[in-house]
KEMARZA-282129 format. One line per field, with one value per residue (C-alpha): x, y, z; residue number from 0. Coordinates in nm, 3 decimals, m for minus. Each point is the difference from the previous one (the first is absolute). Example, Ala and Ser with C-alpha at 12.3 -4.5 7.8 and 13.67 -1.06 7.14 Angstrom:
xx c(1.230/0.137)
yy c(m0.450/0.344)
zz c(0.780/m0.066)
nr c(0/1)
end
This chain:
xx c(9.181/0.092/m0.126/0.296/m0.072/m0.203/0.241/0.257/m0.132/m0.222/m0.197/m0.125/m0.332/m0.063/m0.304/m0.138/0.013/0.292/0.364/0.216/0.286/m0.264/m0.080/0.387/0.063/m0.328/0.188/0.304/m0.179/m0.152/0.356/0.060/0.031/m0.312/m0.143/m0.348/m0.154/m0.297/m0.187/m0.257/m0.130/0.296/0.293/0.174/0.228/0.237/0.201/0.221/0.257/0.339/0.233/0.357/0.154/0.250/0.076/0.316/m0.222/m0.211/m0.380/m0.157/m0.166/m0.382/m0.164/0.046/m0.101/m0.121/m0.106/m0.066/m0.375/0.075/0.179/0.002/0.126/0.084/0.023/0.160/0.292/0.190/0.182/m0.368/m0.136/0.264/m0.025/m0.399/0.094/0.227/m0.264/m0.276/0.266/0.040/m0.359/m0.087/0.284/m0.139/m0.359/0.170/0.200/m0.277/m0.291/0.170/m0.190/0.007/m0.100/m0.339/0.061/m0.279/0.157/0.365/m0.142/m0.157/0.356/0.202/m0.312/0.090/0.396/m0.067/m0.212/0.234/0.217/m0.329/m0.063/0.347/0.208/0.312/m0.065/m0.115/m0.264/0.154/0.041/m0.124/m0.308/m0.042/m0.190/m0.046/m0.119/m0.059/m0.192/m0.163/m0.313/m0.233/0.146/0.241/0.025/0.141/0.050/0.150/0.155/0.086/0.214/m0.319/m0.008/m0.341/m0.036/m0.207/m0.178/0.027/m0.101/0.308/0.196/0.278/0.226/0.284/0.100/m0.204/m0.253/m0.300/m0.013/0.055/m0.294/m0.201/0.086/m0.078/m0.337/m0.081/0.091/m0.094/m0.286/0.220/0.249/m0.200/m0.038/0.375/0.254/0.330/0.157/m0.276/0.012/0.392/m0.047/m0.294/0.237/0.265/m0.202/m0.118/0.372/0.100/m0.203/0.175/0.343/0.190/m0.023/0.213/0.062/m0.067/m0.114/0.261/0.134/0.246/m0.235/m0.262/m0.057/m0.289/m0.114/m0.302/m0.134/m0.344/m0.126/0.246/0.271/0.240/0.088/0.272/0.141/0.067/0.326/0.085/m0.015/m0.358/m0.103/0.093/m0.247/m0.297/0.130/m0.059/m0.350/m0.070/0.050/m0.128/m0.315/m0.309/m0.099/m0.279/m0.185/0.045/m0.134/m0.300/m0.051/0.030/0.050/0.185/m0.079/0.249/0.157/m0.073/0.328/0.102/m0.052/m0.379/m0.009/0.239/m0.026/0.152/m0.275/m0.277/0.137/0.267/m0.144/m0.158/m0.094/0.151/m0.263/0.015/0.358/m0.038/m0.289/0.234/0.268/m0.193/m0.182/0.352/0.148/m0.301/m0.022/0.400/m0.039/m0.286/0.176/0.315/m0.168/m0.086/0.271/0.182/m0.251/m0.036/0.394/0.000/m0.289/0.200/0.309/m0.223/0.145/m0.175/m0.255/0.105/m0.289/0.071/0.312/0.177/m0.109/0.082/m0.328/m0.075/0.162/0.297/m0.002/m0.026/0.277/0.227/m0.114/0.110/0.320/0.092/m0.110/0.277/0.246/m0.108/0.068/0.388/0.038/m0.120/0.257/0.283/m0.118/0.166/0.254/m0.296/m0.185/m0.336/m0.278/m0.183/m0.315/0.169/m0.070/m0.344/m0.100/0.181/m0.139/m0.384/0.039/0.096/m0.277/m0.236/0.119/m0.022/m0.363/m0.153/0.315/0.176/0.341/m0.024/m0.086/0.282/0.303/0.011/0.376/m0.056/m0.271/0.167/0.300/m0.230/m0.229/0.336/0.073/m0.311/m0.014/0.353/m0.158/m0.357/0.167/0.203/0.349/0.038/0.306/0.115/m0.038/0.359/0.057/m0.303/0.102/0.367/m0.152/m0.136/0.237/m0.007/m0.190/m0.022/m0.022/m0.290/m0.169/0.061/m0.163/m0.328/m0.010/m0.040/m0.240/m0.237/m0.013/m0.304/m0.155/0.009/m0.128/m0.295/m0.060/m0.018/m0.259/0.298/m0.096/0.380/m0.004/0.033/m0.083/0.249/m0.006/0.346/m0.065/m0.322/0.260/0.248/m0.298/m0.108/0.370/0.021/m0.327/0.121/0.315/m0.150/m0.288/0.263/0.203/m0.335/m0.113/0.348/m0.052/0.296/m0.029/0.292/0.251/0.384/0.238/0.106/m0.385/m0.058/0.263/m0.186/m0.328/0.148/0.181/m0.329/m0.170/0.238/0.007/m0.377/m0.027/0.277/m0.181/m0.332/0.085/0.131/m0.350/m0.137/0.217/m0.096/m0.385/m0.020/m0.012/m0.335/m0.293/m0.034/0.076/m0.292/m0.239/0.093/0.080/0.392/m0.074/m0.173/0.286/0.262/m0.196/0.007/0.376/0.058/m0.235/0.236/0.289/m0.174/m0.047/0.370/0.114/m0.293/0.168/m0.038/m0.379/m0.096/m0.371/m0.058/0.101/m0.227/m0.303/0.049/0.155/m0.117/m0.362/m0.030/0.053/m0.295/m0.251/m0.290/m0.276/0.073/0.170/0.377/m0.107/m0.206/0.299/0.233/m0.203/m0.073/0.361/0.119/m0.204/0.160/0.347/m0.086/m0.126/0.326/0.202/m0.201/0.087/0.382/0.012/m0.182/0.238/0.267/0.263/0.285/0.318/0.253/m0.012/0.019/m0.331/m0.225/0.235/m0.149/m0.317/0.229/0.093/m0.365/m0.025/0.257/m0.139/m0.373/0.103/m0.212/0.247/m0.151/0.161/0.355/0.276/0.182/m0.294/m0.084/m0.347/0.121/0.288/m0.267/m0.245/0.305/0.079/m0.350/0.003/0.307/m0.122/m0.322/0.192/0.277/m0.155/0.136/0.381)
yy c(7.265/0.366/m0.001/0.189/0.315/0.167/m0.102/0.270/0.204/m0.001/0.294/m0.190/m0.181/m0.313/0.003/m0.239/0.272/m0.154/0.134/m0.283/0.105/m0.019/m0.345/m0.094/0.155/m0.212/m0.271/0.045/m0.030/m0.337/m0.111/0.142/m0.228/m0.070/0.219/m0.088/0.294/m0.039/0.141/m0.049/0.229/0.114/m0.086/m0.030/m0.302/0.039/m0.318/m0.030/m0.214/0.098/m0.077/m0.044/0.024/m0.276/m0.220/0.215/0.323/0.101/0.018/0.333/0.187/0.010/0.184/0.383/0.230/0.318/0.160/m0.177/m0.077/m0.061/m0.256/m0.170/m0.308/0.054/m0.208/0.065/0.205/0.054/0.355/0.162/m0.131/0.183/0.310/0.019/m0.104/0.279/0.235/m0.150/0.036/0.340/0.063/m0.138/0.184/0.343/m0.061/m0.097/0.336/0.217/m0.181/m0.184/m0.309/m0.316/0.071/m0.228/m0.281/0.098/0.342/m0.171/m0.215/0.332/0.155/m0.303/m0.075/0.335/m0.012/m0.366/0.183/0.264/m0.199/m0.115/0.398/0.065/m0.088/m0.160/m0.167/m0.358/m0.109/m0.169/m0.391/m0.073/m0.114/0.085/m0.157/0.270/m0.080/0.255/0.076/0.351/0.124/m0.183/m0.331/m0.227/0.040/m0.200/0.162/m0.137/0.290/m0.135/0.165/0.177/0.195/m0.129/m0.072/m0.301/m0.010/m0.392/m0.232/m0.214/0.002/m0.215/0.122/m0.095/m0.339/m0.304/0.219/m0.129/m0.310/0.221/0.226/m0.324/m0.097/0.380/m0.026/m0.329/0.093/0.361/m0.028/m0.124/0.313/0.229/m0.212/m0.148/0.031/0.150/m0.302/m0.179/0.283/m0.036/m0.367/0.080/0.212/m0.248/m0.274/0.259/0.034/m0.353/m0.025/0.234/m0.188/m0.165/m0.360/m0.211/0.302/0.050/0.311/0.038/0.291/0.089/0.036/0.176/0.337/0.070/0.316/0.159/0.341/0.088/0.100/0.086/m0.168/0.175/m0.097/m0.330/m0.205/m0.353/m0.168/m0.342/m0.133/0.107/m0.134/m0.343/m0.081/0.127/m0.192/m0.315/0.066/0.017/m0.387/m0.082/m0.244/0.161/m0.105/m0.218/0.289/0.216/m0.263/m0.030/0.351/0.128/m0.271/0.131/m0.107/m0.142/0.263/m0.069/m0.009/0.303/m0.164/m0.006/0.380/0.059/0.173/m0.309/m0.206/0.248/0.120/m0.215/m0.342/m0.179/m0.365/m0.119/0.106/0.352/0.013/m0.157/0.236/0.315/m0.076/m0.077/0.349/0.171/m0.173/0.078/0.340/0.078/m0.205/0.236/0.292/m0.078/m0.084/0.348/0.147/m0.200/0.067/0.329/0.052/m0.190/0.251/0.297/m0.129/m0.106/m0.346/m0.364/m0.041/m0.352/m0.214/m0.224/0.141/m0.263/0.024/m0.224/m0.186/0.030/m0.382/0.130/0.328/m0.238/m0.222/0.307/0.128/m0.312/0.026/0.319/m0.144/m0.247/0.250/0.200/m0.274/m0.046/0.363/0.015/m0.286/0.256/0.210/m0.270/0.239/0.290/m0.269/0.029/m0.164/m0.254/0.208/0.240/m0.250/m0.096/0.374/0.051/m0.292/0.101/0.334/m0.156/m0.242/0.293/0.224/m0.166/m0.128/0.359/0.077/m0.146/m0.091/0.179/0.296/0.015/m0.228/m0.250/0.031/0.350/m0.083/m0.280/0.223/0.260/m0.270/m0.148/0.363/0.090/m0.344/0.122/0.293/m0.156/m0.296/0.247/m0.058/0.282/0.017/0.302/0.052/m0.021/m0.323/m0.138/0.042/m0.101/m0.367/0.040/m0.166/0.292/0.326/0.106/0.360/m0.054/m0.251/0.222/0.312/m0.231/m0.116/0.347/0.097/m0.305/m0.080/0.254/m0.122/m0.360/0.098/0.168/m0.287/m0.229/0.237/0.080/m0.361/m0.076/m0.180/m0.406/m0.292/m0.247/m0.383/0.000/0.084/m0.224/m0.299/0.101/m0.037/m0.326/m0.152/0.108/m0.181/m0.311/m0.064/0.080/m0.270/m0.261/0.020/m0.007/m0.313/m0.148/0.004/0.231/0.231/0.180/m0.007/m0.089/0.262/m0.224/m0.018/0.324/0.095/m0.274/0.160/0.354/m0.162/m0.131/0.320/0.197/m0.264/m0.023/0.390/0.031/m0.257/0.137/0.360/m0.158/m0.121/0.327/0.181/m0.246/m0.017/0.411/m0.052/m0.152/0.187/m0.166/0.343/0.152/m0.272/m0.165/0.154/m0.030/m0.254/m0.229/0.083/m0.072/m0.316/m0.152/0.067/m0.188/m0.319/0.049/m0.069/m0.291/m0.170/0.068/m0.167/m0.228/m0.128/0.337/m0.075/0.365/m0.120/m0.153/0.355/0.177/m0.253/m0.011/0.333/0.273/m0.142/m0.010/0.385/0.090/0.160/m0.167/m0.209/m0.253/m0.357/m0.062/m0.258/0.328/0.251/m0.211/m0.068/0.340/0.099/m0.288/0.122/0.326/m0.141/m0.221/0.283/0.211/m0.336/m0.069/0.360/m0.059/m0.293/0.126/0.328/0.049/0.159/0.198/m0.160/0.204/0.317/m0.148/m0.125/0.282/0.203/m0.061/0.192/0.251/0.049/0.065/0.254/0.196/0.034/0.073/0.228/0.329/0.236/0.326/m0.218/m0.111/0.239/m0.092/0.082/0.319/0.023/0.015/0.274/0.211/m0.059/0.085/0.339/0.116/m0.066/0.201/0.278/0.016/0.036/0.232/0.275/m0.154/0.044)
zz c(17.669/0.069/0.339/0.136/m0.216/0.286/0.288/m0.114/0.280/0.297/m0.116/m0.308/m0.029/m0.230/m0.218/0.265/0.268/0.159/0.144/m0.075/0.216/0.305/m0.079/m0.012/0.343/0.118/m0.167/0.213/0.293/m0.051/m0.059/0.319/0.314/0.180/0.287/0.193/0.233/0.246/0.300/0.283/0.209/0.160/m0.194/m0.351/m0.088/m0.289/m0.127/m0.304/m0.167/m0.017/m0.315/m0.026/m0.345/0.109/0.301/0.045/0.052/0.307/m0.090/m0.097/0.256/m0.101/0.318/0.055/0.293/m0.107/0.358/0.335/m0.087/m0.392/m0.184/m0.354/m0.193/m0.373/m0.294/m0.318/m0.045/0.324/m0.102/m0.061/0.303/0.210/m0.161/0.057/0.364/0.061/m0.150/0.270/0.272/m0.066/m0.055/0.337/0.157/m0.118/0.164/0.330/m0.023/m0.138/0.219/0.307/m0.110/m0.223/m0.381/m0.084/m0.205/m0.241/m0.048/m0.073/m0.269/m0.164/0.014/m0.157/m0.262/m0.154/0.013/m0.187/m0.243/m0.109/m0.235/m0.162/m0.093/m0.129/m0.328/0.038/0.342/0.099/0.259/0.358/m0.074/0.363/0.185/0.370/0.277/0.255/0.344/0.279/0.293/0.069/0.206/m0.246/0.073/m0.227/m0.361/m0.269/m0.336/m0.359/m0.208/m0.356/m0.248/m0.135/0.280/0.092/0.392/0.104/0.364/0.088/0.294/m0.150/m0.285/m0.194/m0.276/m0.191/m0.145/0.023/0.215/m0.138/0.216/0.286/m0.053/m0.048/0.359/0.143/m0.184/0.169/0.360/m0.029/0.251/0.261/0.000/0.197/0.297/m0.008/0.261/m0.098/m0.006/m0.220/m0.237/m0.041/m0.069/m0.262/m0.191/0.018/m0.105/m0.318/m0.060/m0.039/m0.295/m0.208/0.063/m0.318/m0.025/0.268/0.190/0.327/0.235/0.265/0.244/m0.230/m0.363/0.208/0.167/0.240/0.147/0.199/0.107/0.167/0.312/0.288/m0.243/m0.211/m0.335/0.103/m0.234/0.150/0.008/m0.097/0.326/0.083/m0.349/0.064/0.228/m0.189/m0.324/0.210/0.050/m0.386/m0.012/0.347/m0.020/0.163/0.361/0.087/0.149/m0.277/m0.208/0.184/0.052/m0.331/m0.281/m0.281/m0.377/m0.230/m0.210/m0.384/m0.217/m0.161/m0.323/0.028/0.052/m0.252/m0.372/m0.127/0.089/m0.117/m0.321/m0.130/0.067/m0.314/m0.158/m0.278/m0.213/0.081/m0.067/m0.359/m0.053/0.130/m0.216/m0.306/0.012/0.082/m0.331/m0.216/0.096/m0.048/m0.361/m0.121/0.123/m0.137/m0.335/m0.030/0.061/m0.269/m0.276/0.096/m0.048/m0.316/m0.099/0.085/m0.217/m0.284/0.011/m0.036/0.349/0.151/m0.016/0.316/0.206/0.213/0.372/0.307/0.118/0.395/0.035/m0.125/0.210/0.283/m0.107/m0.005/0.354/0.126/m0.176/0.136/0.370/m0.043/m0.132/0.298/0.229/m0.169/0.090/0.350/0.090/m0.125/0.279/0.271/0.103/0.127/0.192/m0.170/0.209/m0.220/0.049/m0.247/m0.305/0.103/0.003/m0.319/m0.182/0.123/m0.107/m0.376/0.024/0.081/m0.225/m0.337/0.124/m0.135/m0.227/m0.291/m0.064/m0.332/0.153/0.327/m0.061/0.246/0.078/0.074/0.216/0.180/0.122/0.105/0.216/0.141/0.092/0.182/0.169/0.189/0.113/0.100/0.190/0.225/m0.180/m0.254/m0.190/m0.158/m0.374/m0.054/0.224/m0.218/m0.332/0.075/0.008/m0.390/m0.205/m0.282/m0.108/0.363/m0.056/m0.246/0.233/0.315/m0.199/m0.105/0.378/0.110/m0.261/0.036/0.381/0.099/m0.329/0.138/0.318/m0.154/m0.240/0.295/0.185/0.273/0.149/0.047/0.322/m0.070/0.207/m0.138/0.122/0.117/0.358/0.007/m0.116/0.279/0.274/m0.154/0.031/0.345/0.081/m0.184/0.150/0.348/m0.101/m0.112/0.310/0.203/m0.211/0.081/0.385/0.029/0.303/m0.007/m0.326/0.060/m0.137/m0.327/m0.033/0.010/m0.266/m0.219/0.016/m0.053/m0.323/m0.086/0.024/m0.203/m0.294/m0.016/0.016/m0.271/m0.227/0.094/m0.102/m0.352/m0.022/0.033/m0.234/m0.285/0.093/m0.046/m0.336/0.012/0.122/0.355/0.152/m0.185/0.103/0.333/0.353/0.082/0.268/m0.264/m0.208/0.275/0.124/m0.368/m0.010/0.327/m0.156/m0.298/0.217/0.192/m0.351/m0.048/0.328/0.094/0.312/0.165/0.069/m0.131/m0.116/0.320/0.193/m0.243/0.069/0.379/0.125/m0.270/m0.060/0.395/0.020/m0.204/0.160/m0.187/0.137/m0.235/0.068/m0.020/m0.349/m0.129/0.078/m0.201/m0.296/m0.030/0.058/m0.225/m0.295/m0.007/0.036/m0.301/m0.220/0.065/m0.095/m0.288/m0.120/0.067/m0.146/m0.351/0.018/m0.254/0.218/m0.168/0.093/m0.272/m0.127/m0.348/0.048/m0.156/m0.164/m0.327/0.165/0.096/m0.369/m0.108/0.289/m0.131/m0.303/0.117/0.307/0.023/m0.136/0.231/0.287/m0.152/0.086/m0.341/m0.226/m0.218/0.177/0.355/m0.091/m0.147/0.303/0.261/m0.227/0.008/0.379/0.062/m0.208/0.204/0.296/m0.142/0.196/0.319/m0.077)
nr c(0/1/2/3/4/5/6/7/8/9/10/11/12/13/14/15/16/17/18/19/20/21/22/23/24/25/26/27/28/29/30/31/32/33/34/35/36/37/38/39/40/41/42/43/44/45/46/47/48/49/50/51/52/53/54/55/56/57/58/59/60/61/62/63/64/65/66/67/68/69/70/71/72/73/74/75/76/77/78/79/80/81/82/83/84/85/86/87/88/89/90/91/92/93/94/95/96/97/98/99/100/101/102/103/104/105/106/107/108/109/110/111/112/113/114/115/116/117/118/119/120/121/122/123/124/125/126/127/128/129/130/131/132/133/134/135/136/137/138/139/140/141/142/143/144/145/146/147/148/149/150/151/152/153/154/155/156/157/158/159/160/161/162/163/164/165/166/167/168/169/170/171/172/173/174/175/176/177/178/179/180/181/182/183/184/185/186/187/188/189/190/191/192/193/194/195/196/197/198/199/200/201/202/203/204/205/206/207/208/209/210/211/212/213/214/215/216/217/218/219/220/221/222/223/224/225/226/227/228/229/230/231/232/233/234/235/236/237/238/239/240/241/242/243/244/245/246/247/248/249/250/251/252/253/254/255/256/257/258/259/260/261/262/263/264/265/266/267/268/269/270/271/272/273/274/275/276/277/278/279/280/281/282/283/284/285/286/287/288/289/290/291/292/293/294/295/296/297/298/299/300/301/302/303/304/305/306/307/308/309/310/311/312/313/314/315/316/317/318/319/320/321/322/323/324/325/326/327/328/329/330/331/332/333/334/335/336/337/338/339/340/341/342/343/344/345/346/347/348/349/350/351/352/353/354/355/356/357/358/359/360/361/362/363/364/365/366/367/368/369/370/371/372/373/374/375/376/377/378/379/380/381/382/383/384/385/386/387/388/389/390/391/392/393/394/395/396/397/398/399/400/401/402/403/404/405/406/407/408/409/410/411/412/413/414/415/416/417/418/419/420/421/422/423/424/425/426/427/428/429/430/431/432/433/434/435/436/437/438/439/440/441/442/443/444/445/446/447/448/449/450/451/452/453/454/455/456/457/458/459/460/461/462/463/464/465/466/467/468/469/470/471/472/473/474/475/476/477/478/479/480/481/482/483/484/485/486/487/488/489/490/491/492/493/494/495/496/497/498/499/500/501/502/503/504/505/506/507/508/509/510/511/512/513/514/515/516/517/518/519/520/521/522/523/524/525/526/527/528/529/530/531/532/533/534/535/536/537/538/539/540/541/542/543/544/545/546/547/548/549/550/551/552/553/554/555/556/557/558/559/560/561/562/563/564/565/566/567/568/569/570/571/572/573/574/575/576/577/578/579/580/581/582/583/584/585/586/587/588)
end
């Protein structure tokens, strides 16, 4: 539990051979706004998302010109980025003064890498918390480099960095073969399409939140104005022409979920979940029994024959209870405007964590708060620690310290698979398609103003109720056993059962099944889909939801009695372990 004992300084190595402060700096880069860089034979393109702290302030500039042939995008700590930019400009100017020629891009990368490595070699300094996508053009052609806080520089054909950048990297990998022979305009459109995947929920890519720059053959590093970006953005949503469809038919892109770690690492059957929880529970019971008996023997007292522990089923009830408590706490952040994805991320983290860990080891209240705090960062809505703990009813200083100490520990236990595909966005898409389908079925070519308002009200009401159902259903294992789209479709059908006059089932049968690309008939598609939806409905129907914090309070009383004392901040064992750790690290003071 004392992970932070090795992160006092950047020159301290952990027993696993890691420097935690470097990892913290790389995490700062992951939380920064996204940037994408790519190149063809003659040009390099950088596109980046600009972020504003509030609606009253201007957007932060993410693109920085270094020399006429070099420029870069930064993500992470902006101040660190501008500091390194000044150093790079000075190096380029010195080279022009001494040799009357531009500094080669590779040589500049060598110099800035050495500059970034200096803090890792000296006591009392921290690494630079910034990642840089550096583009340039020299005698060897166009270059794209990614420079990370570990001072490693990677020569890339294309790269994306920052928050939500995994979807952009997936896009770049799929279209990599198209880049070398593309025109400059086509290359820019590819960059903008890749950047679109990095946007937060319900946010559009506009000329105001997008930055674009180009450098290449016979073209200095040039940052485009907002007016120049507008026509290029319009091309990202244009339908392909008939000529292009005939000449080069494009294959449909797979959903991001299909290639995600969520599918490959965190998708289980109900039996697999039950077995994992039972194995974890049995292992913890054996370990705690041995600890209790060893403690009793050391004190010379009676050895308890059968200590009281929680069963796997009782642990599951406690986790459900804290997911309900998390929902109530999430509503307290209404003044901060947290996106709904934050709750979906946090609830999934908690479910995943307690697959391989026990509530008897790690108290769920502490991990619930840590999950919510981490989810704010991952969902691109980071809150300061003081702002976050201000919404906790009591013991704010205590829980603030626990969140800080447990965040990296939680990420490690989640195998750093922290991006979650939630059912909120699929539900939004289904509702939009459903309302359009209703209008077409009623034969309305154009809606009158009153009907538009009625449709908007219906959308808002269905969306609100649908989100409430999703929040509630996160107590189940649906996020671990089904895809987000199936989760969302089940919620839509649940809304249809509540409002039967809407005709939701007809929409699913006639419209959703129609878009299935398989060769089966419509009846076969509907049969297969209906079976999956009935399985979800049966799971939800049999599930015992927690609707009040008084439910399961008796189990929490048992938990307080059987909690592992090594991880209880109020226990003597915890105090002794902490004192020993501080003694071992006393040489750092």
